[in-house]
C-alpha atoms as one frame of an Amber mdcrd trajectory, in Angstrom:
protein
 -80.793  -8.913 -33.301 -84.230  -8.939 -34.885 -84.020  -9.812 -38.572 -87.028
  -9.787 -40.873 -86.134 -11.045 -44.340 -88.356 -11.183 -47.383 -87.215 -13.520
 -50.130 -88.815 -14.629 -53.320 -88.620 -18.297 -52.493 -89.637 -19.947 -49.225
 -88.023 -23.287 -48.429 -90.089 -26.079 -46.956 -88.444 -26.118 -43.517 -89.052
 -22.397 -43.043 -92.666 -22.829 -44.133 -93.110 -25.750 -41.711 -91.677 -23.729
 -38.823 -94.057 -20.896 -39.613 -97.055 -23.237 -39.699 -96.084 -24.830 -36.373
 -95.564 -21.398 -34.830 -99.014 -20.291 -36.018-100.667 -23.390 -34.538 -98.765
 -23.051 -31.245 -99.691 -19.379 -30.931-103.346 -20.201 -31.614-103.351 -22.804
 -28.830-101.395 -20.692 -26.341-103.775 -17.800 -26.946-106.411 -19.855 -25.132
-104.087 -20.569 -22.172-105.273 -17.562 -20.179-104.616 -16.647 -16.575-105.444
 -13.648 -14.369-107.266 -10.730 -16.016-107.740 -12.865 -19.138-104.068 -12.392
 -20.060-102.124 -14.894 -22.178 -98.507 -14.764 -20.873 -97.488 -18.040 -22.557
 -98.474 -16.784 -26.008 -96.675 -13.478 -25.470 -93.554 -15.302 -24.260 -93.571
 -17.449 -27.404 -94.078 -14.366 -29.555 -91.063 -12.590 -28.043 -88.854 -15.699
 -28.212 -89.971 -16.471 -31.772 -88.980 -13.031 -33.035 -85.366 -13.608 -32.007
 -85.410 -17.213 -33.234 -86.008 -15.937 -36.798 -89.580 -17.254 -36.981 -91.851
 -15.297 -39.307 -93.542 -12.444 -37.387 -96.471 -12.727 -39.758 -97.082 -16.344
 -38.714 -96.834 -15.423 -35.032 -99.234 -12.505 -35.393-101.661 -14.593 -37.447
-101.684 -17.252 -34.724-102.308 -14.633 -32.033-105.180 -13.061 -33.967-106.661
 -16.455 -34.807-106.590 -17.503 -31.155-108.058 -14.227 -29.924-110.807 -14.044
 -32.552-114.265 -14.551 -31.009-117.853 -13.651 -31.772-118.975 -11.378 -30.341
-115.605  -9.657 -29.759-115.010  -8.591 -26.147-112.668  -5.897 -24.929-110.448
  -8.481 -23.169-109.868 -10.194 -26.510-107.772  -7.223 -27.598-105.223  -7.700
 -24.802-103.225 -10.343 -26.689-102.953  -8.513 -30.064-102.038  -5.298 -28.275
 -99.349  -7.113 -26.262 -97.918  -8.611 -29.478 -97.862  -5.154 -31.060 -95.992
  -3.750 -28.055 -93.423  -6.568 -28.214 -92.871  -6.081 -31.942 -92.501  -2.333
 -31.512 -90.075  -2.803 -28.631 -87.959  -5.243 -30.663 -87.740  -2.851 -33.602
 -86.789   0.069 -31.330 -84.242  -1.985 -29.386 -82.290  -2.709 -32.570 -81.850
   1.033 -33.093 -81.094   1.912 -29.487 -77.348   2.332 -28.768 -77.602   0.862
 -25.263 -79.031  -2.415 -26.634 -75.526  -3.856 -27.314 -74.897  -5.220 -23.774
 -78.272  -6.998 -23.758 -78.323 -10.488 -25.195 -81.315 -11.804 -27.095 -82.485
 -14.107 -24.262 -82.822 -11.415 -21.561 -84.191  -8.952 -24.120 -86.963 -11.327
 -25.209 -87.873 -11.949 -21.548 -88.006  -8.194 -20.904 -90.219  -7.573 -23.928
 -92.531 -10.468 -23.032 -92.947  -9.056 -19.518 -93.712  -5.550 -20.773 -96.097
  -6.889 -23.423 -98.034  -8.658 -20.670 -97.772  -6.040 -17.930 -98.854  -2.895
 -19.786-102.126  -4.287 -21.239-102.787  -5.953 -17.870-102.430  -2.644 -16.028
-104.743  -0.998 -18.530-107.348  -3.749 -18.023-107.086  -3.743 -14.214-107.811
  -0.039 -13.826-106.892   1.703 -10.583-107.338  -1.387  -8.386-104.203  -2.490
  -6.543-105.286  -6.127  -6.596-105.674  -6.034 -10.368-102.207  -4.483 -10.729
-100.790  -7.299  -8.603-102.445  -9.893 -10.866-100.999  -8.171 -13.935 -97.566
  -8.219 -12.340 -97.855 -11.964 -11.607 -98.887 -12.674 -15.196 -95.945 -10.601
 -16.454 -93.615 -12.602 -14.205 -94.885 -15.810 -15.805 -94.148 -14.374 -19.262
 -90.637 -13.325 -18.197 -89.942 -16.823 -16.849 -91.310 -18.603 -19.934 -89.565
 -16.552 -22.650 -86.035 -17.976 -22.030 -87.516 -21.473 -21.862 -89.199 -21.032
 -25.239 -85.951 -19.580 -26.660 -84.060 -22.682 -25.556 -86.714 -24.928 -27.041
 -86.733 -23.074 -30.373 -82.950 -23.406 -30.599 -83.157 -27.190 -30.225 -83.202
 -29.231 -33.424 -84.575 -32.764 -34.007 -81.904 -35.433 -33.897 -79.973 -33.681
 -31.110 -80.117 -35.348 -27.714 -82.101 -33.171 -25.337 -80.345 -32.150 -22.150
 -81.873 -31.335 -18.795 -82.605 -27.741 -19.839 -84.305 -28.788 -23.076 -86.435
 -31.386 -21.281 -87.581 -28.864 -18.667 -88.455 -26.368 -21.394 -90.334 -29.039
 -23.359 -92.344 -29.929 -20.238 -93.267 -26.272 -19.727 -94.298 -25.888 -23.386
 -96.390 -29.071 -23.232 -98.096 -27.824 -20.087 -99.019 -24.494 -21.715-100.131
 -26.067 -25.003-102.313 -28.632 -23.282-103.790 -25.929 -21.063-104.799 -23.963
 -24.159-106.095 -27.075 -25.940-108.254 -27.944 -22.940-109.766 -24.463 -22.923
-110.405 -24.707 -26.688-111.633 -28.324 -27.027-111.587 -30.556 -23.881-112.079
 -33.942 -25.630-109.148 -33.294 -27.983-106.957 -32.174 -25.094-107.853 -35.342
 -23.178-106.815 -37.482 -26.170-103.492 -35.638 -26.508-102.846 -36.016 -22.774
-103.480 -39.772 -22.985-101.145 -40.092 -25.955 -98.351 -38.102 -24.283 -98.620
 -40.019 -21.007 -98.442 -43.371 -22.843 -95.326 -42.235 -24.709 -93.679 -41.248
 -21.417 -94.721 -44.514 -19.756 -92.898 -46.353 -22.559 -89.635 -45.077 -21.078
 -90.208 -46.034 -17.441 -92.832 -46.061 -14.712 -91.247 -42.964 -13.158 -91.380
 -41.011 -16.427 -94.993 -42.076 -16.946 -96.047 -41.028 -13.443 -94.236 -37.676
 -13.714 -95.744 -36.958 -17.130 -99.196 -37.991 -15.893 -98.947 -35.587 -12.950
 -97.832 -32.762 -15.245-100.680 -33.368 -17.691-103.201 -33.630 -14.860-102.200
 -30.147 -13.667-102.384 -28.825 -17.237-105.908 -30.172 -17.746-107.062 -28.706
 -14.440-105.506 -25.329 -15.284-107.337 -25.361 -18.614-110.685 -25.877 -16.936
-110.930 -29.674 -17.250-112.715 -31.988 -14.823-110.798 -33.428 -11.880-111.807
 -37.023 -12.595-110.671 -36.756 -16.218-107.326 -35.269 -15.227-106.750 -37.911
 -12.529-107.493 -40.718 -14.994-104.506 -39.629 -17.126-102.119 -39.712 -14.162
-103.183 -43.108 -12.821-103.431 -44.614 -16.297 -99.853 -43.555 -17.116 -98.591
 -45.073 -13.855-100.307 -48.394 -14.594 -98.964 -48.443 -18.172 -95.444 -47.737
 -16.979 -95.612 -50.553 -14.425 -96.584 -53.101 -17.097 -94.388 -51.696 -19.892
 -91.545 -54.228 -19.286 -93.975 -56.986 -20.293 -94.708 -55.314 -23.628 -97.011
 -52.759 -25.207 -99.840 -55.279 -25.477 -99.933 -55.302 -21.668 -99.303 -51.589
 -21.114-102.036 -50.302 -23.471-104.960 -52.273 -21.907-103.675 -51.383 -18.445
-103.867 -47.699 -19.334-107.437 -47.966 -20.635-108.559 -50.041 -17.644-106.983
 -47.720 -15.045-108.431 -44.618 -16.725-111.887 -46.239 -16.890-111.809 -47.287
 -13.243-111.061 -43.710 -12.204-113.947 -42.548 -14.377-116.331 -44.752 -12.414
-115.819 -42.474  -9.397-117.815 -39.707 -11.105-119.200 -41.033 -14.400-121.323
 -37.941 -15.029-118.146 -35.774 -15.167-115.888 -38.284 -16.899-115.112 -37.674
 -20.584-115.557 -41.357 -21.439-113.268 -44.216 -22.492-113.099 -43.231 -26.187
-110.043 -40.989 -25.901-107.966 -43.490 -23.814-108.905 -46.315 -26.201-107.906
 -44.324 -29.305-104.648 -43.264 -27.654-103.892 -46.895 -26.735-104.513 -47.992
 -30.338-102.159 -45.312 -31.650 -99.561 -46.334 -29.066 -99.676 -49.967 -30.160
 -99.591 -49.074 -33.872 -96.538 -46.784 -33.704 -93.281 -48.588 -34.679 -91.105
 -49.584 -31.748 -88.066 -47.851 -33.250 -89.863 -44.496 -33.237 -90.846 -44.833
 -29.596 -87.358 -45.917 -28.578 -85.752 -42.991 -30.371 -88.220 -40.506 -28.896
 -87.672 -41.809 -25.367 -83.894 -41.769 -25.796 -84.002 -38.188 -27.115 -86.478
 -36.606 -24.712 -86.938 -38.815 -21.664 -84.180 -41.361 -21.021 -81.063 -39.279
 -21.376 -80.671 -38.326 -17.724 -78.916 -41.485 -16.572 -76.653 -41.631 -19.598
 -75.878 -37.930 -19.346 -74.827 -38.516 -15.773 -72.636 -41.400 -16.938 -71.146
 -39.166 -19.641 -70.362 -36.461 -17.066 -68.758 -39.035 -14.779 -66.740 -40.396
 -17.688 -65.606 -36.882 -18.616 -64.640 -36.229 -14.993 -62.737 -39.517 -14.813
 -60.923 -38.824 -18.080 -59.882 -35.350 -16.947 -58.746 -36.679 -13.576 -56.637
 -39.288 -15.332 -55.235 -36.632 -17.663 -54.424 -34.414 -14.705 -52.647 -37.320
 -12.976 -50.647 -38.036 -16.127 -49.766 -34.370 -16.474 -48.681 -34.375 -12.832
 -46.480 -37.398 -13.545 -44.924 -35.478 -16.406 -44.439 -32.428 -14.231 -42.865
 -34.521 -11.465 -40.318 -35.884 -13.920 -39.424 -32.511 -15.423 -39.432 -29.617
 -13.005 -40.275 -26.892 -15.556 -43.547 -28.418 -16.769 -46.745 -26.942 -15.257
 -49.502 -28.726 -13.425 -52.640 -28.512 -15.552 -55.072 -28.063 -12.674 -53.095
 -25.162 -11.192 -53.030 -23.318 -14.522 -56.769 -23.709 -15.043 -57.592 -22.766
 -11.434 -55.538 -19.586 -11.708 -57.203 -18.634 -14.985 -60.649 -19.306 -13.525
 -59.882 -17.095 -10.523 -58.582 -14.251 -12.666 -61.189 -14.427 -15.424 -64.447
 -15.846 -14.084 -64.701 -14.992 -10.387 -66.701 -11.795 -10.948 -68.524 -12.823
 -14.130 -72.317 -12.983 -13.967 -72.316 -16.168 -16.098 -69.998 -18.068 -13.763
 -72.609 -20.622 -12.656 -73.776 -21.335 -16.207 -70.265 -21.986 -17.503 -68.805
 -23.901 -14.555 -71.891 -25.866 -13.486 -72.761 -27.052 -16.991 -72.848 -30.621
 -18.210 -70.314 -30.423 -21.026 -67.305 -28.665 -19.431 -67.594 -25.706 -21.786
 -65.450 -23.397 -19.642 -62.597 -25.898 -19.267 -62.714 -26.683 -22.983 -62.543
 -23.008 -23.893 -59.545 -22.481 -21.615 -57.711 -25.579 -22.849 -58.281 -24.635
 -26.475 -57.111 -21.060 -25.896 -53.910 -22.184 -24.143 -53.187 -24.753 -26.846
 -53.730 -22.198 -29.628 -51.589 -19.613 -27.865 -48.819 -22.182 -27.328 -48.929
 -23.107 -31.017 -48.884 -19.460 -32.193 -46.305 -18.177 -29.709 -46.469 -14.425
 -29.259 -48.163 -13.746 -32.588 -51.393 -11.855 -32.268 -54.455 -11.978 -34.456
 -56.592  -8.985 -35.282 -59.736 -10.159 -33.524 -61.042 -12.844 -31.214 -62.466
 -15.896 -33.054 -66.286 -15.763 -33.225 -66.647 -19.281 -31.813 -64.774 -18.198
 -28.685 -66.994 -15.153 -28.245 -70.085 -17.358 -28.478 -68.804 -19.441 -25.564
 -67.328 -16.721 -23.337 -68.498 -13.131 -23.010 -64.948 -12.252 -21.919 -63.353
 -13.900 -24.936 -60.824 -11.111 -25.456 -59.680 -11.361 -21.833 -59.508 -15.143
 -22.092 -57.195 -14.924 -25.108 -54.986 -12.446 -23.262 -54.686 -14.749 -20.232
 -53.974 -17.741 -22.472 -51.239 -15.771 -24.227 -49.692 -14.894 -20.857 -49.654
 -18.560 -19.835 -48.168 -19.590 -23.188 -45.384 -17.031 -22.838 -44.693 -18.228
 -19.281 -44.571 -21.834 -20.470 -42.232 -20.864 -23.277 -39.921 -19.105 -20.829
 -39.701 -22.354 -18.863 -38.987 -24.372 -21.992 -42.210 -26.387 -21.850 -44.390
 -24.532 -24.349 -44.660 -27.230 -27.006 -45.390 -30.141 -24.692 -47.826 -28.188
 -22.502 -49.680 -26.954 -25.573 -50.044 -30.531 -26.792 -51.398 -31.663 -23.440
 -53.948 -28.855 -23.261 -54.992 -29.714 -26.806 -55.590 -33.281 -25.654 -57.667
 -32.004 -22.723 -59.786 -29.890 -25.076 -60.254 -32.870 -27.421 -61.321 -35.197
 -24.599 -63.900 -32.745 -23.261 -65.111 -31.971 -26.767 -65.674 -35.653 -27.472
 -67.600 -36.011 -24.223 -69.783 -32.998 -25.019 -70.568 -34.202 -28.544 -71.443
 -37.708 -27.355 -73.613 -36.856 -24.347 -75.610 -39.971 -25.049 -73.218 -42.846
 -25.523 -74.114 -45.402 -28.184 -74.749 -48.914 -27.052 -71.555 -50.980 -26.995
 -71.470 -53.764 -29.512 -70.855 -57.215 -28.013 -67.230 -58.410 -28.073 -66.293
 -60.652 -30.969 -63.271 -62.191 -29.238 -62.218 -63.355 -25.815 -58.699 -62.495
 -24.655 -56.482 -64.328 -22.171 -52.968 -63.304 -21.246 -49.943 -64.169 -19.180
 -46.407 -62.846 -18.636 -43.049 -64.056 -17.312 -39.911 -62.058 -16.481 -36.319
 -62.623 -15.328 -33.631 -60.162 -14.283 -30.107 -60.427 -15.670 -28.645 -61.327
 -12.277 -30.389 -62.898  -9.318 -31.297 -60.319  -6.671 -30.858 -57.376  -9.055
 -33.859 -55.340 -10.274 -34.931 -55.917 -13.852 -34.674 -53.062 -16.313 -37.845
 -54.274 -18.062 -41.390 -53.210 -17.214 -44.623 -54.658 -18.562 -48.347 -53.971
 -18.231 -51.423 -55.999 -19.145 -54.545 -54.012 -18.332 -58.020 -53.174 -19.570
 -58.494 -49.538 -20.629 -61.682 -47.641 -19.705 -62.758 -47.522 -23.375 -62.869
 -51.334 -23.524 -59.570 -51.965 -25.277 -56.793 -54.079 -23.775 -53.294 -52.641
 -23.362 -50.240 -54.879 -23.593 -47.022 -52.957 -22.947 -43.349 -53.875 -22.626
 -40.744 -51.173 -21.828 -37.035 -52.005 -21.810 -34.774 -49.502 -20.064 -31.143
 -49.037 -21.025 -29.009 -51.694 -19.385 -30.076 -53.326 -16.156 -30.389 -52.445
 -12.508 -32.199 -49.791 -10.527 -31.697 -46.865 -12.940 -33.027 -48.833 -15.909
 -35.954 -50.076 -13.828 -36.926 -46.539 -12.840 -36.847 -45.262 -16.412 -38.810
 -48.177 -17.869 -41.423 -48.091 -15.088 -41.775 -44.318 -15.416 -42.369 -44.611
 -19.159 -44.863 -47.469 -18.695 -46.718 -45.664 -15.901 -46.935 -42.437 -17.902
 -48.230 -44.223 -21.002 -50.845 -46.059 -18.937 -52.108 -42.839 -17.345 -52.333
 -40.995 -20.644 -54.112 -43.855 -22.402 -56.522 -44.170 -19.464 -57.409 -40.500
 -20.030 -58.245 -41.250 -23.697 -55.197 -39.416 -24.980 -54.201 -40.543 -28.470
 -51.342 -43.116 -28.410 -49.081 -40.926 -30.536 -49.478 -37.983 -28.139 -48.887
 -40.275 -25.146 -45.664 -41.586 -26.681 -44.559 -38.018 -27.457 -45.124 -37.028
 -23.817 -43.153 -40.032 -22.539 -40.366 -39.258 -24.992 -40.243 -35.620 -23.831
 -39.961 -36.782 -20.213 -37.049 -39.136 -20.914 -35.260 -36.621 -23.136 -35.491
 -33.951 -20.432 -34.417 -36.310 -17.632 -31.852 -38.483 -19.313 -29.641 -35.888
 -20.953 -28.921 -38.389 -23.703 -27.638 -41.253 -21.565 -30.949 -42.897 -20.631
 -33.614 -44.267 -22.948 -36.274 -46.969 -23.115 -37.784 -49.016 -25.904 -41.557
 -49.329 -26.086 -43.529 -52.261 -27.459 -47.227 -51.427 -27.136 -50.235 -53.304
 -28.448 -53.840 -52.082 -28.225 -56.334 -54.912 -28.744 -59.971 -54.149 -29.562
 -62.034 -57.293 -28.994 -65.136 -55.589 -30.439 -63.626 -54.366 -33.709 -61.370
 -57.441 -33.931 -58.133 -55.496 -34.435 -54.712 -55.285 -32.829 -52.666 -52.108
 -33.244 -48.915 -52.257 -32.585 -46.934 -49.149 -31.626 -43.177 -49.742 -31.537
 -40.271 -47.510 -30.529 -37.074 -49.488 -31.242 -38.810 -52.548 -29.821 -38.089
 -56.177 -30.608 -40.201 -58.014 -33.104 -43.600 -59.386 -32.048 -44.924 -62.757
 -33.159 -48.446 -63.883 -34.070 -49.042 -67.634 -34.374 -51.878 -68.272 -36.813
 -52.959 -71.540 -38.449 -49.538 -73.166 -38.728 -47.590 -69.996 -39.583 -45.979
 -67.198 -37.608 -46.430 -63.549 -38.577 -43.621 -61.180 -37.589 -44.252 -57.546
 -36.619 -40.950 -55.683 -36.813 -40.174 -52.593 -34.743 -37.580 -50.006 -35.745
 -36.568 -46.383 -35.300 -35.068 -44.751 -32.249 -36.146 -45.512 -28.674 -37.698
 -43.000 -26.296 -35.374 -40.451 -24.716 -32.808 -40.040 -27.522 -34.204 -37.264
 -29.720 -37.299 -35.082 -29.701 -39.942 -35.666 -32.357 -39.222 -39.377 -32.900
 -42.284 -41.085 -34.370 -43.202 -44.739 -33.700 -43.778 -47.583 -36.134 -47.510
 -48.356 -36.285 -49.006 -51.541 -37.717 -52.568 -52.866 -37.514 -53.548 -56.528
 -37.754 -56.969 -58.140 -38.083 -57.500 -60.674 -35.312 -58.719 -64.225 -35.883
 -59.906 -66.847 -33.417 -56.966 -68.979 -32.308 -54.321 -66.275 -32.738 -51.522
 -66.173 -30.167 -49.586 -62.903 -29.804 -46.110 -62.878 -28.248 -44.299 -59.679
 -27.247 -41.097 -59.285 -25.281 -37.896 -57.413 -24.600 -34.800 -57.911 -26.753
 -33.147 -60.053 -24.086 -35.724 -62.762 -24.808 -36.907 -62.153 -28.380 -33.520
 -61.714 -30.071 -31.887 -64.991 -29.005 -31.250 -67.675 -31.602 -32.199 -67.543
 -35.277 -35.875 -68.421 -35.574 -35.758 -70.286 -32.264 -38.582 -68.260 -30.687
 -40.775 -68.855 -33.728 -40.189 -72.599 -33.443 -40.893 -72.556 -29.716 -44.146
 -70.678 -30.338 -45.321 -73.153 -32.997 -44.457 -76.075 -30.737 -46.214 -74.770
 -27.603 -49.019 -72.574 -28.940 -51.693 -74.888 -27.505 -50.605 -74.011 -23.950
 -52.432 -71.435 -21.849 -50.872 -67.954 -22.150 -49.296 -67.989 -18.667 -47.700
 -71.386 -19.261 -46.688 -70.437 -22.800 -44.855 -67.325 -21.611 -42.937 -69.350
 -19.025 -42.037 -72.039 -21.553 -40.780 -69.512 -24.100 -38.736 -67.762 -21.413
 -37.086 -71.073 -20.543 -36.311 -71.573 -24.221 -34.646 -68.151 -24.356 -32.611
 -68.935 -21.233 -31.468 -72.258 -22.678 -30.334 -70.584 -25.881 -28.176 -68.074
 -24.015 -24.658 -69.494 -23.997 -23.106 -67.697 -21.035 -26.096 -67.224 -18.739
 -28.627 -64.455 -19.013 -26.886 -61.528 -20.720 -29.858 -59.193 -20.390 -33.174
 -58.843 -18.619 -35.920 -60.981 -20.177 -39.685 -60.420 -20.405 -42.256 -62.393
 -22.393 -45.954 -61.443 -22.737 -48.416 -63.856 -24.381 -52.013 -63.096 -25.405
 -54.453 -65.735 -26.608 -57.394 -64.787 -28.855 -60.522 -66.932 -28.753 -64.053
 -66.625 -30.017 -66.356 -64.815 -27.600 -68.939 -66.897 -25.807 -72.545 -66.320
 -26.795 -74.374 -64.069 -24.281
């Protein structure tokens, strides 16, 4: 909706936006095409009205760009087109049928009409002139959504593929107008922009050089001048890995060599030399941030999408594991596929939502199901505004989510399914907010581990299960699960709990939610006669921390500088009651620490015997230490092994210098 506000005080940011809009309109007014029309300026005018930019600044820029002496009749085409767009925007706000039209399509429609009608008036009765006016109007219609996207972007936000394409189009139009207004200044700006792109990579420099070459030619520039920008950017990008002091002279030299082909038409080496000096003088941090924001995000965005896809696949596998253990739990993928078929199949925005880079459609569905599962059958008066901004069928989406929540509740799985869909929404939300991943800090510690296990009787399966694996987020998982008793049944329960925890943690689910899901599985399957203890440690070698999560697990030991720290584990095990919370303790790691975890069959023998064995043998490698401590536990058992035994040892050392 078009909003024109007049306030007594103008803040600086609003004033700066108005000044930039005025300057951009003045430049784009000179970017003229067939019949002396300015479709780029009219597209910016229509997009700026709905981006809450001052109409006065936009009109002033249009008049300033069109003002010439003596004034020709064609110079009135741009102001008349702006007047038509402004009139159409004011009438559209009062027209009842305007409601279904969103601001993006409406601005494109107004930009096309503002270009087409003056163009038809200027072309007269000629069919060829009408065709040229129609082509110019098509350019305005195509550019208006691009300018709307660009105006919605804010500095500091990583630019996606859409924003980068829109920025390239805006740069093309601005440079085209600058070349028509003042060719030497446009040549300098083109050199500066191509050097900035070449700082990212040789491919970015070559692509930017080709774009700027076309812009200079479209603005009436000389071919040799335009070609010098393209070849200079390619040369600078090739030598950029050796430093800016190599890239800048290479740009000037390549541009000058091209100028020798036709020196009488070449603009001279002054502009490339000044641009090279500015490029060398700009701080490196500014260039790096600009390249990361506008030019270098494609590869990392692709990595972020792959990471999001991997996390959701892992979450789906974990949810399938949960569903396989309890028959009345749903399969996440089937629920989402059914909702997509029922809600989105006939929607005109299907491609935008389901082919996007941030999983917006899946996140909206997961959030709606989780909210509906948390609220039950209660109904709110209206759909949340944030949901309507994401989905044009927000009301229908809430209704479908409520149906799924009721169905889940009828099958007795409402609470757990709601929690899992909440985790899916959180994972996708994190991926969307961090489309450009920060650089990983180098690890502070180096970890080594080993494990040893014995069953209670020879030839009988052990009821213990353990895992020592690296998680996708860089942390290390050490896990010991002890099933009730010994034998095949205990082995199945402990392995199922360990496998489920591993899958959930691999999908970036929070540890507490993963433990709750494993507990729900064992409660539903065991009917009170099967349970498993969990001793879980998450080690972050970058932050230098170890986080212990214990569900009725045995104590863990940390040997450190002649003393032994004890991490106790209490409360009920998994599979006894719903809603049991774990004991959580966090420890700062130090070089030389040795962490020992194990099942109760090994850790609860003797009185301080395992602590003494750890102090005596802590210098051994983790695999040998685990075996030695297991032998100590066996020797301390009076009547043979009374229970299954598992020992896991982790050594912490200082990371090697890269």
